[in-house]
C-alpha positions, -999 to +999 in steps of 0.1 A: +461-125-801+448-141-768+470-150-740+470-184-722+449-170-695+423-154-719+421-188-738+414-208-708+391-182-690+366-178-719+354-213-731+327-196-752+355-187-777+365-223-782+357-240-815+325-260-814+326-299-811+313-315-843+309-346-863+321-368-836+351-348-825+358-330-792+380-300-790+413-308-771+407-283-742+372-297-735+387-332-737+413-321-710+385-311-687+366-343-694+397-364-685+404-343-654+369-350-642+373-386-651+405-389-630+396-366-600+358-362-600+347-331-582+384-323-571+389-312-607+381-274-607+385-264-642+410-237-631+441-261-633+453-246-666+452-212-650+472-223-619+501-196-612+537-208-605+547-216-570+560-189-548+598-189-550+607-179-514+630-206-502+666-218-510+676-254-505+712-259-495+725-293-485+691-307-481+680-279-458+652-254-468+658-217-458+638-185-464+654-162-489+663-126-479+632-105-481+652-079-503+659-105-530+623-114-537+613-084-556+584-058-553+560-077-576+564-109-555+558-089-523+526-074-538+514-109-547+521-120-511+501-091-497+471-099-520+472-135-509+473-126-472+444-102-476+424-130-492+431-156-467+440-138-434+430-102-437+431-098-400+469-103-401+475-075-425+496-045-410+514-020-431+541+006-423+558+035-441+590+029-458+610+058-473+630+052-505+653+076-523+646+084-559+674+099-577+666+131-596+665+128-634+674+156-658+650+164-686+662+160-722+673+194-734+691+212-763+727+222-761+717+260-754+692+249-727+718+228-711+740+257-706+713+273-687+703+243-667+711+246-631+731+222-611+717+186-605+688+186-582+689+164-551+672+132-547+635+130-536+620+109-509+591+087-515+570+069-489+557+035-497+534+013-477+549-021-470+542-051-449+556-051-414+579-079-405+554-097-386+528-095-415+555-107-439+561-137-418+524-144-419+522-139-456+551-165-460+530-190-440+500-184-462+522-187-493+534-221-482+498-233-479+491-218-513+521-236-527+505-269-516+473-261-533+490-250-564+513-280-565+482-303-563+466-284-592+497-286-613+498-324-605+462-329-616+467-308-648+499-328-656+480-361-651+452-351-674+477-339-700+498-371-698+467-392-701+456-375-733+492-375-747+499-412-740+465-422-754+473-403-786+508-414-787+499-452-782+471-450-809+443-454-784+428-419-790+425-407-826+430-370-832+426-348-861+432-310-870+407-282-880+419-249-896+414-219-874+387-206-897+368-238-896+359-262-925+368-298-930+384-319-903+417-335-914+422-372-916+436-387-884+471-376-877+502-398-869+504-410-832+541-405-833+535-367-834+529-372-796+561-391-790+577-361-774+590-351-740+574-316-740+538-310-747+528-279-728+530-257-758+503-278-776+481-275-746+486-237-743+460-230-770+453-267-781+469-260-815+494-278-836+512-271-868+508-299-894+537-286-915+560-288-884+544-307-856+574-303-834+574-265-837+580-247-804+553-220-809+518-222-795+500-206-825+505-185-856+506-193-893+498-228-903+487-237-868+454-256-865+429-266-836+434-302-822+404-323-818+400-359-804+376-387-814+345-388-791+342-425-790+377-431-782+375-404-755+345-421-739+364-454-737+394-437-723+373-420-695+358-453-685+393-468-684+406-441-663+377-436-638+379-471-622+414-483-617+427-476-581+462-459-578+481-430-586+467-412-617+501-399-628+511-436-630+479-446-647+484-419-673+519-429-682+510-459-703+479-475-718+491-511-722+467-522-694+437-505-707+405-528-711+403-542-746+372-527-761+378-543-795+355-572-786+323-557-772+305-590-771+331-604-746+330-572-726+292-575-724+295-610-713+317-601-685+297-572-671+271-576-645+244-552-644+239-537-609+205-543-592+186-510-585+170-526-554+205-528-537+206-490-536+172-485-516+167-449-525+134-448-507+153-456-474+179-429-479+178-399-456+188-374-482+184-370-520+204-349-544+185-323-565+187-346-596+171-373-576+144-350-563+135-338-598+134-373-611+109-382-584+088-351-591+086-361-628+082-398-626+072-406-589+090-439-592+120-452-572+134-469-603+136-437-621+153-419-590+179-446-587+190-437-624+203-405-609+221-419-579+258-414-587+269-447-570+244-467-590+253-449-622+290-456-617+283-493-616+259-491-644+287-475-667+313-500-658+343-499-683+334-533-694+300-522-707+305-513-743+271-496-747+275-469-719+269-440-742+232-446-744+229-442-706+218-408-694+243-392-669+232-385-633+229-348-639+203-322-646+210-325-683+207-362-680+171-358-668+164-338-698+179-363-721+159-391-703+126-370-709+136-365-744+142-403-750+108-413-734+090-387-755+100-407-785+086-439-772+051-440-788+031-472-778+063-491-780+054-511-749+018-519-760+004-492-737-009-458-743+016-431-747+017-408-718+028-370-715+053-362-688+058-332-666+085-311-683+118-304-668+110-268-665+076-275-648+093-299-623+119-273-615+092-245-611+072-268-586+104-275-566+114-239-563+078-229-554+078-255-526+111-242-514+101-205-514+070-215-494+089-236-470+070-267-477+104-285-480+139-273-472+173-278-486+209-277-472+239-268-493+276-260-490+280-221-490+307-216-515+319-184-498+322-197-463+327-235-473+303-243-445+271-263-449+239-245-439+202-244-445+193-224-478+167-198-468+134-197-484+140-161-496+173-169-511+156-193-537+141-163-554+174-157-570+189-191-571+189-214-601+207-248-606+234-250-632+226-278-657+259-298-652+273-322-676+291-349-659+293-332-624+269-324-596+246-294-599+255-262-581+232-232-574+242-198-591+225-163-587+211-141-613+246-131-622+257-168-628+280-166-597+283-199-579+266-197-545+259-234-532+271-268-540+264-303-525+226-295-525+207-321-504+170-325-497+153-346-469+137-375-488+107-378-466+097-342-471+099-347-509+078-379-509+052-363-487+050-332-509+048-352-541+032-386-532+036-416-555+003-425-574+002-460-587-028-451-608-006-428-627+024-447-639+042-419-656+066-443-675+052-471-696+086-487-692+076-502-658+043-518-670+068-539-692+087-549-661+056-568-645+054-605-654+028-612-681+000-635-674-010-637-712+004-662-736+036-649-752+026-634-785+050-604-790+086-595-782+077-576-752+059-606-738+090-627-742+110-600-724+085-600-695+090-637-693+126-631-686+119-605-659+111-573-678+130-545-694+149-539-662+167-572-663+180-567-699+217-563-701+231-530-714+236-542-749+202-558-750+185-526-737+204-507-764+188-528-790+154-527-775+155-490-771+164-488-809+135-509-818+112-485-799+128-455-816+119-472-850+083-474-838+081-507-820+086-543-833+056-540-856+076-514-876+107-537-881+115-548-917+109-585-924+142-592-939+172-597-914+196-574-933+170-546-934+160-548-897+197-550-886+205-519-906+173-501-893+184-510-856+220-499-861+209-466-876+185-460-846+208-472-819+225-447-795+261-450-784+284-478-798+267-497-826+256-532-818+272-559-838+251-581-861+258-612-839+244-592-807+213-583-827+209-620-838+215-632-802+186-607-790+163-618-816+171-655-809+163-650-772+131-627-775+117-637-809+080-644-802+069-680-799+047-694-825 
C-alpha cells in the first residue's frame, strides 16, 4: 500500500478525471494555484515537519542540548547544510563505546563460553561544533520555508473543506476499482475539525465518513464537481487579503446563481489597453501566438494580465476562454479549425503548434533570436545559449507559465522571455495573409446588413461582444454558421446550448442575442 509520500509524488497513479468531476488531489493543486499563483510549488503536501531544535520557556526561545535531538535529526541537519552551505561542512571523529553482546548459545555451550568480552570502540564522523551552529542557522531558515508551505497547504485544504461543508462545492465518491460515481454526498460530512486524513490519499469511507483511517476496506476516492470548482477558483483568485481568512467561510462568495446579472455587471477589458506591440519582452506563449497568427489581437489573448481581467469572477462564461498557456494555444487552434466559413470568408489552414515550435527552436539554435530565462539551479536570470536549445523543450503548462525541461524531463529554466522586436522582425506581420477570419468580422461593414455577422459588425465587430454573447456566437459557428440554425426557436436554442462551451447560456440570454443581432429585413 502506498505511503503518503508515494501518493503525492506520482500523480500518474491518481484516478482519471471524468464526467465533469475532478479528483480531490488535483483540485487541491488547482485551488493552491488559484490562491498563490506561481508561489504554489505542488510540493506542499510533501513538506516535512519543522525542525524541533528549540525550547520556549517564559516566552524566551532557547536551543536544545545537542545530545537531546537524536542521531536521525543530526543526519538531516547535515544533509540540509550540505545542500545550502556545503562550504561550511566540517566533520570530526567521535569515539563511542559499543558494549559487547553475547551470542545466543545452548546450556552446554554456555558452560564453555569465555568471560564477557570488553566493549569495542567505534569511530563516527560527526559535525564540529561550528558546523552544527551553521546547520542550526540553515535549519531556522528552512523552517521559515516549511512553515510557509504548510500554511499554503492548510489554506488550500481549508478552502476546499469550507466550500464542500457549505454546499458550494459538490463532491462524489468513486470505488477504488472505478465504475460509477456516487450521488453527491452530504455537506455535513465536512463539518469536522480534522480533515488531514482525508487529504492524505483523498479517500473517504461512505459507511463511516468520520473514520480515522486514510484508506482500507470500504474507502473510496473523493471527486469534486468541475463547474463548482471553476466558480470557486474565480472567487478565490481575486479578493485581496489573507487566503487563510478567505478560505474560512464562503458566505461572501459572488453569487453565480444569476449569470445574467453577473454578465451585466462585468466589463470586458479592451485589448488595446495592453499595447502588446509596445512591450519590450514577450513570454513564450505570446511568441508562439505571434508566429501562428501574426496578429496583436491574438497575442494579447495570451497576456496573463489581460486574461486575468477577461476571466473576472463576475463573468459566467469563463470556461470557454482558452488559458494563457501553451495548452491554451493548442485549444485556440483546435477551436479555430472548427470554424468553417462561419464569418462569410474562405476557411484558412493555420500553422500547427508543433510547426510553430519547430520554427521558434530553429531560430534560437541559429541565434536569429535570443531568450533569457531563470536558471532553476542557480536561481539567476541569464541568456539561454543557442546550443542549449538542442535539448530543451517547453512543458505544456495548464494554468501556469511554461518552463523548459531537458530530455530527462528535469526543469532547467523558468520565466522565459523574448525580445519582442527580434520576434517581429524574424516573423513580420503580413496584412495580406490574415490568418484568422475572426478579424475580418471586426472591420465595419459597408454593405447593407443582411446577415447576423453584418449586424455584429455594425455594433463594432466580434471583439466587442460580451463574454456571454461571444459564447453564443462561437456556438453558432460550431453548428455551421447561422445558415445552419433550425428555424424554430425551441430547436435553435437547444442546438446552441448543445454546442456551447462552458456554462450553458440561458434561454433569455439567447433571446437577447437574437433580438440584438437578428438580421434586418
